[in-house]
Backbone and ligand atoms as CSV (ligand in chain L), in Angstrom:
chain,resi,resn,atom,element,x,y,z
A,1,MET,N,N,123.417,203.802,126.419
A,1,MET,CA,C,124.563,203.070,126.036
A,1,MET,C,C,125.284,202.453,127.265
A,2,ARG,N,N,125.580,203.399,128.192
A,2,ARG,CA,C,126.263,202.851,129.393
A,2,ARG,C,C,125.382,201.883,130.281
A,3,ARG,N,N,124.037,202.244,130.308
A,3,ARG,CA,C,123.123,201.417,131.059
A,3,ARG,C,C,122.961,200.124,130.448
A,4,SER,N,N,122.931,199.940,129.125
A,4,SER,CA,C,122.742,198.703,128.528
A,4,SER,C,C,124.044,197.788,128.749
A,5,PHE,N,N,125.166,198.532,128.804
A,5,PHE,CA,C,126.418,197.772,129.058
A,5,PHE,C,C,126.343,197.150,130.522
A,6,VAL,N,N,125.937,197.942,131.454
A,6,VAL,CA,C,125.780,197.517,132.777
A,6,VAL,C,C,124.854,196.272,132.897
A,7,ILE,N,N,123.707,196.434,132.225
A,7,ILE,CA,C,122.689,195.258,132.252
A,7,ILE,C,C,123.351,194.025,131.585
A,8,LEU,N,N,124.002,194.135,130.532
A,8,LEU,CA,C,124.626,192.965,129.744
A,8,LEU,C,C,125.629,192.292,130.720
A,9,THR,N,N,126.435,193.205,131.310
A,9,THR,CA,C,127.588,192.724,132.251
A,9,THR,C,C,126.919,191.964,133.436
A,10,ALA,N,N,125.784,192.460,133.914
A,10,ALA,CA,C,125.180,191.854,134.980
A,10,ALA,C,C,124.598,190.425,134.604
A,11,LEU,N,N,124.094,190.434,133.340
A,11,LEU,CA,C,123.505,189.149,132.908
A,11,LEU,C,C,124.600,188.119,132.694
A,12,ALA,N,N,125.766,188.560,132.156
A,12,ALA,CA,C,126.870,187.707,131.855
A,12,ALA,C,C,127.362,187.183,133.315
A,13,VAL,N,N,127.494,188.017,134.243
A,13,VAL,CA,C,127.998,187.491,135.513
A,13,VAL,C,C,127.022,186.474,136.114
A,14,ALA,N,N,125.753,186.840,135.962
A,14,ALA,CA,C,124.690,185.894,136.580
A,14,ALA,C,C,124.754,184.579,135.826
A,15,ALA,N,N,124.983,184.516,134.550
A,15,ALA,CA,C,125.069,183.253,133.724
A,15,ALA,C,C,126.303,182.376,134.285
A,16,LEU,N,N,127.393,183.086,134.487
A,16,LEU,CA,C,128.619,182.455,134.942
A,16,LEU,C,C,128.358,181.886,136.370
A,17,VAL,N,N,127.769,182.634,137.322
A,17,VAL,CA,C,127.579,182.268,138.610
A,17,VAL,C,C,126.654,181.071,138.629
A,18,SER,N,N,125.637,181.030,137.838
A,18,SER,CA,C,124.579,180.015,137.949
A,18,SER,C,C,125.046,178.823,137.192
A,19,SER,N,N,125.937,178.810,136.304
A,19,SER,CA,C,126.429,177.625,135.597
A,19,SER,C,C,127.977,177.553,135.609
A,20,PRO,N,N,128.481,176.873,136.462
A,20,PRO,CA,C,130.031,176.793,136.616
A,20,PRO,C,C,130.572,176.140,135.272
A,21,LEU,N,N,131.808,176.696,134.923
A,21,LEU,CA,C,132.259,176.229,133.598
A,21,LEU,C,C,132.330,174.742,133.411
A,22,SER,N,N,132.535,173.959,134.477
A,22,SER,CA,C,132.712,172.477,134.258
A,22,SER,C,C,131.383,171.880,133.866
A,23,SER,N,N,130.254,172.449,134.150
A,23,SER,CA,C,129.084,171.843,133.764
A,23,SER,C,C,128.396,172.384,132.535
A,24,LEU,N,N,129.079,173.415,131.918
A,24,LEU,CA,C,128.550,174.060,130.680
A,24,LEU,C,C,128.199,173.022,129.585
A,25,ALA,N,N,129.074,172.046,129.347
A,25,ALA,CA,C,128.984,171.122,128.263
A,25,ALA,C,C,128.159,169.952,128.708
A,26,GLY,N,N,128.028,169.757,129.953
A,26,GLY,CA,C,127.587,168.505,130.492
A,26,GLY,C,C,126.053,168.348,130.869
A,27,GLU,N,N,125.731,167.107,130.728
A,27,GLU,CA,C,124.419,166.725,131.374
A,27,GLU,C,C,124.613,165.603,132.345
A,28,THR,N,N,123.717,165.302,133.040
A,28,THR,CA,C,123.817,164.302,134.067
A,28,THR,C,C,123.018,162.993,133.615
A,29,VAL,N,N,123.785,161.905,133.628
A,29,VAL,CA,C,123.074,160.596,133.176
A,29,VAL,C,C,123.150,159.674,134.363
A,30,ARG,N,N,122.096,158.912,134.444
A,30,ARG,CA,C,121.882,158.039,135.554
A,30,ARG,C,C,122.273,156.596,135.361
A,31,VAL,N,N,122.837,155.955,136.363
A,31,VAL,CA,C,123.098,154.571,136.266
A,31,VAL,C,C,122.427,153.971,137.596
A,32,GLY,N,N,121.364,153.235,137.373
A,32,GLY,CA,C,120.681,152.556,138.362
A,32,GLY,C,C,121.427,151.404,139.038
A,33,ILE,N,N,121.091,151.151,140.230
A,33,ILE,CA,C,121.700,149.945,140.905
A,33,ILE,C,C,120.617,149.135,141.465
A,34,ASP,N,N,120.388,147.897,140.872
A,34,ASP,CA,C,119.329,147.072,141.327
A,34,ASP,C,C,119.693,145.597,141.059
A,35,ARG,N,N,119.155,144.793,141.927
A,35,ARG,CA,C,119.429,143.349,141.778
A,35,ARG,C,C,120.850,143.034,141.644
A,36,ASN,N,N,121.688,143.748,142.412
A,36,ASN,CA,C,123.143,143.550,142.288
A,36,ASN,C,C,123.773,143.743,140.986
A,37,LEU,N,N,123.128,144.688,140.139
A,37,LEU,CA,C,123.599,145.036,138.794
A,37,LEU,C,C,123.686,146.598,138.743
A,38,PHE,N,N,124.703,147.080,137.968
A,38,PHE,CA,C,124.628,148.367,137.567
A,38,PHE,C,C,124.039,148.487,136.178
A,39,GLN,N,N,123.029,149.349,136.006
A,39,GLN,CA,C,122.220,149.373,134.849
A,39,GLN,C,C,122.225,150.808,134.262
A,40,PRO,N,N,122.716,150.990,133.007
A,40,PRO,CA,C,123.425,149.971,132.196
A,40,PRO,C,C,124.707,149.710,132.737
A,41,LYS,N,N,125.183,148.492,132.391
A,41,LYS,CA,C,126.438,148.038,132.862
A,41,LYS,C,C,127.619,148.850,132.069
A,42,VAL,N,N,127.385,149.073,130.792
A,42,VAL,CA,C,128.266,149.913,130.047
A,42,VAL,C,C,127.624,151.109,129.601
A,43,LEU,N,N,128.172,152.275,129.969
A,43,LEU,CA,C,127.565,153.530,129.611
A,43,LEU,C,C,128.419,154.480,128.793
A,44,LYS,N,N,128.069,154.887,127.713
A,44,LYS,CA,C,128.866,155.731,126.817
A,44,LYS,C,C,128.381,157.164,127.025
A,45,VAL,N,N,129.316,158.081,127.301
A,45,VAL,CA,C,129.117,159.514,127.450
A,45,VAL,C,C,130.001,160.342,126.852
A,46,LYS,N,N,129.633,161.618,126.647
A,46,LYS,CA,C,130.529,162.661,126.096
A,46,LYS,C,C,131.305,163.233,127.221
A,47,PRO,N,N,132.487,163.803,126.906
A,47,PRO,CA,C,133.285,164.465,127.853
A,47,PRO,C,C,132.491,165.630,128.481
A,48,GLY,N,N,132.597,165.815,129.788
A,48,GLY,CA,C,131.824,166.857,130.496
A,48,GLY,C,C,130.575,166.340,131.169
A,49,THR,N,N,130.328,165.047,130.958
A,49,THR,CA,C,129.069,164.399,131.452
A,49,THR,C,C,129.256,164.089,132.900
A,50,THR,N,N,128.307,164.321,133.718
A,50,THR,CA,C,128.184,163.879,135.118
A,50,THR,C,C,127.420,162.562,135.224
A,51,VAL,N,N,127.994,161.492,135.789
A,51,VAL,CA,C,127.192,160.293,135.960
A,51,VAL,C,C,126.740,160.158,137.454
A,52,GLU,N,N,125.487,159.893,137.619
A,52,GLU,CA,C,124.944,159.706,138.879
A,52,GLU,C,C,124.334,158.301,139.121
A,53,TRP,N,N,125.069,157.669,140.134
A,53,TRP,CA,C,124.638,156.330,140.473
A,53,TRP,C,C,123.536,156.432,141.514
A,54,VAL,N,N,122.455,155.683,141.255
A,54,VAL,CA,C,121.284,155.721,142.339
A,54,VAL,C,C,121.032,154.429,142.765
A,55,ASN,N,N,120.999,154.180,144.089
A,55,ASN,CA,C,120.772,152.798,144.509
A,55,ASN,C,C,119.218,152.586,144.586
A,56,ASP,N,N,118.726,151.692,143.622
A,56,ASP,CA,C,117.292,151.493,143.467
A,56,ASP,C,C,116.813,150.135,144.378
A,57,GLU,N,N,117.715,149.631,145.070
A,57,GLU,CA,C,117.424,148.393,145.853
A,57,GLU,C,C,116.479,148.719,147.010
A,58,LYS,N,N,115.850,147.789,147.522
A,58,LYS,CA,C,115.004,148.091,148.761
A,58,LYS,C,C,115.795,147.828,150.027
A,59,ARG,N,N,116.881,146.988,150.006
A,59,ARG,CA,C,117.679,146.754,151.165
A,59,ARG,C,C,119.192,146.913,151.013
A,60,THR,N,N,119.707,146.216,149.892
A,60,THR,CA,C,121.110,146.123,149.842
A,60,THR,C,C,121.909,147.398,149.543
A,61,SER,N,N,122.893,147.628,150.150
A,61,SER,CA,C,123.840,148.837,149.905
A,61,SER,C,C,124.925,148.409,149.115
A,62,HIS,N,N,125.288,149.470,148.281
A,62,HIS,CA,C,126.368,149.306,147.402
A,62,HIS,C,C,127.353,150.504,147.422
A,63,SER,N,N,128.468,150.357,146.729
A,63,SER,CA,C,129.194,151.646,146.551
A,63,SER,C,C,129.777,151.675,144.991
A,64,VAL,N,N,130.421,152.706,144.709
A,64,VAL,CA,C,131.039,152.818,143.350
A,64,VAL,C,C,132.507,153.101,143.545
A,65,PHE,N,N,133.297,152.130,143.029
A,65,PHE,CA,C,134.706,152.128,143.336
A,65,PHE,C,C,135.594,152.019,142.056
A,66,PHE,N,N,136.267,153.080,141.668
A,66,PHE,CA,C,137.245,153.012,140.458
A,66,PHE,C,C,138.553,152.636,140.971
A,67,GLU,N,N,138.516,151.317,141.330
A,67,GLU,CA,C,139.796,150.810,142.008
A,67,GLU,C,C,141.067,150.882,141.077
A,68,GLN,N,N,140.784,150.600,139.712
A,68,GLN,CA,C,141.964,150.584,138.884
A,68,GLN,C,C,142.678,151.985,138.759
A,69,GLU,N,N,141.843,153.072,139.038
A,69,GLU,CA,C,142.555,154.342,138.947
A,69,GLU,C,C,143.127,154.733,140.319
A,70,GLY,N,N,142.995,153.832,141.286
A,70,GLY,CA,C,143.492,154.254,142.662
A,70,GLY,C,C,142.663,155.160,143.287
A,71,ARG,N,N,141.423,155.383,142.911
A,71,ARG,CA,C,140.548,156.346,143.601
A,71,ARG,C,C,140.017,155.802,144.864
A,72,GLU,N,N,139.564,156.703,145.679
A,72,GLU,CA,C,138.824,156.336,146.947
A,72,GLU,C,C,137.486,155.795,146.631
A,73,GLU,N,N,137.012,154.839,147.259
A,73,GLU,CA,C,135.704,154.291,147.055
A,73,GLU,C,C,134.685,155.378,147.533
A,74,SER,N,N,133.520,155.255,146.849
A,74,SER,CA,C,132.406,156.172,147.266
A,74,SER,C,C,131.938,155.811,148.671
A,75,ASP,N,N,131.256,156.663,149.295
A,75,ASP,CA,C,130.433,156.253,150.629
A,75,ASP,C,C,129.554,155.216,150.161
A,76,ARG,N,N,129.134,154.372,151.124
A,76,ARG,CA,C,128.249,153.204,150.863
A,76,ARG,C,C,126.863,153.858,150.673
A,77,LEU,N,N,126.130,153.488,149.629
A,77,LEU,CA,C,124.883,154.038,149.146
A,77,LEU,C,C,123.733,153.103,149.578
A,78,PHE,N,N,123.019,153.705,150.460
A,78,PHE,CA,C,121.777,152.910,150.882
A,78,PHE,C,C,120.679,153.131,149.997
A,79,SER,N,N,119.518,152.470,150.179
A,79,SER,CA,C,118.356,152.534,149.385
A,79,SER,C,C,118.020,153.979,149.045
A,80,GLY,N,N,117.900,154.399,147.788
A,80,GLY,CA,C,117.497,155.740,147.416
A,80,GLY,C,C,118.678,156.735,147.386
A,81,GLU,N,N,119.860,156.353,147.889
A,81,GLU,CA,C,121.014,157.439,147.869
A,81,GLU,C,C,121.735,157.350,146.589
A,82,SER,N,N,122.412,158.368,146.332
A,82,SER,CA,C,123.153,158.471,144.958
A,82,SER,C,C,124.497,158.992,145.252
A,83,TRP,N,N,125.315,159.012,144.229
A,83,TRP,CA,C,126.727,159.426,144.234
A,83,TRP,C,C,127.018,159.893,142.760
A,84,LYS,N,N,127.840,160.932,142.699
A,84,LYS,CA,C,128.096,161.474,141.338
A,84,LYS,C,C,129.616,161.576,141.062
A,85,ARG,N,N,129.946,161.500,139.759
A,85,ARG,CA,C,131.268,161.772,139.385
A,85,ARG,C,C,131.187,162.306,137.934
A,86,SER,N,N,132.058,163.348,137.673
A,86,SER,CA,C,132.160,163.978,136.397
A,86,SER,C,C,133.248,163.427,135.602
A,87,PHE,N,N,133.069,163.338,134.242
A,87,PHE,CA,C,134.097,162.803,133.338
A,87,PHE,C,C,134.413,163.794,132.252
A,88,ASP,N,N,135.706,164.340,132.398
A,88,ASP,CA,C,136.051,165.418,131.490
A,88,ASP,C,C,137.008,164.864,130.417
A,89,LYS,N,N,137.749,163.737,130.610
A,89,LYS,CA,C,138.773,163.250,129.664
A,89,LYS,C,C,138.240,162.046,129.023
A,90,PRO,N,N,138.408,161.838,127.657
A,90,PRO,CA,C,137.951,160.632,126.978
A,90,PRO,C,C,138.758,159.457,127.561
A,91,GLY,N,N,138.164,158.330,127.628
A,91,GLY,CA,C,138.797,157.116,128.140
A,91,GLY,C,C,137.826,156.029,128.612
A,92,THR,N,N,138.407,154.931,128.955
A,92,THR,CA,C,137.401,153.817,129.505
A,92,THR,C,C,137.665,153.781,131.065
A,93,TYR,N,N,136.623,153.811,131.691
A,93,TYR,CA,C,136.690,153.897,133.208
A,93,TYR,C,C,135.996,152.688,133.839
A,94,PRO,N,N,136.630,151.692,134.074
A,94,PRO,CA,C,135.923,150.434,134.726
A,94,PRO,C,C,135.914,150.690,136.251
A,95,TYR,N,N,134.801,150.130,136.792
A,95,TYR,CA,C,134.669,150.328,138.213
A,95,TYR,C,C,133.971,149.052,138.775
A,96,ARG,N,N,133.798,148.955,139.936
A,96,ARG,CA,C,133.094,147.878,140.672
A,96,ARG,C,C,132.429,148.340,141.844
A,97,CYS,N,N,131.617,147.524,142.527
A,97,CYS,CA,C,131.010,147.875,143.851
A,97,CYS,C,C,132.034,147.331,144.897
A,98,GLY,N,N,132.239,148.136,145.927
A,98,GLY,CA,C,133.206,147.807,146.977
A,98,GLY,C,C,132.810,146.483,147.645
A,99,PRO,N,N,131.663,146.296,148.288
A,99,PRO,CA,C,131.247,145.161,148.978
A,99,PRO,C,C,131.030,144.004,148.117
A,100,HIS,N,N,130.784,144.227,146.793
A,100,HIS,CA,C,130.366,143.024,145.845
A,100,HIS,C,C,131.312,143.130,144.613
A,101,PRO,N,N,132.513,142.582,144.791
A,101,PRO,CA,C,133.503,142.715,143.688
A,101,PRO,C,C,133.082,142.236,142.339
A,102,ASP,N,N,132.021,141.338,142.336
A,102,ASP,CA,C,131.544,140.859,141.022
A,102,ASP,C,C,130.666,141.790,140.322
A,103,MET,N,N,130.238,142.742,141.102
A,103,MET,CA,C,129.318,143.820,140.376
A,103,MET,C,C,130.231,144.840,139.730
A,104,VAL,N,N,130.276,144.778,138.368
A,104,VAL,CA,C,131.167,145.669,137.654
A,104,VAL,C,C,130.431,146.495,136.640
A,105,GLY,N,N,131.014,147.570,136.275
A,105,GLY,CA,C,130.533,148.429,135.188
A,105,GLY,C,C,131.643,149.202,134.555
A,106,VAL,N,N,131.386,149.865,133.442
A,106,VAL,CA,C,132.278,150.657,132.665
A,106,VAL,C,C,131.574,151.975,132.251
A,107,ILE,N,N,132.359,153.028,132.388
A,107,ILE,CA,C,131.968,154.307,131.750
A,107,ILE,C,C,132.898,154.579,130.602
A,108,GLU,N,N,132.362,154.690,129.435
A,108,GLU,CA,C,133.226,155.016,128.282
A,108,GLU,C,C,132.904,156.532,127.888
A,109,VAL,N,N,134.084,157.266,127.881
A,109,VAL,CA,C,133.972,158.627,127.593
A,109,VAL,C,C,134.613,158.892,126.205
A,110,ALA,N,N,133.788,159.393,125.271
A,110,ALA,CA,C,134.297,159.717,123.954
A,110,ALA,C,C,133.558,160.829,123.402
A,111,PRO,N,N,134.217,161.739,122.596
A,111,PRO,CA,C,133.527,162.913,121.997
A,111,PRO,C,C,132.440,162.443,120.988
L,1,CU,CU,CU,127.124,146.151,145.512
């Protein structure tokens, strides 16, 4: 009895440590960056999703900038580099590329 309790407790602790609460509901969805475009341009995700932008260009560097929220621009992403952001609250999150203001995208978060 006591032994099984200890084992179950250890399993529960291990589960919590290996999967932080913030990521329990979420998956990671990829947005590619290629030919000066975010692909897909409009991405719909559920709350708790992490979005990962990956620069698929050979040469050009880009960033991810949620300017309208007043957030800091991501680091410049060079070829093959990526940047992540998690979205917990429903809403519409427009963003653009720092060095290329015409490169725009939207993350739509809805249950
Ligand atoms: Cu760019």
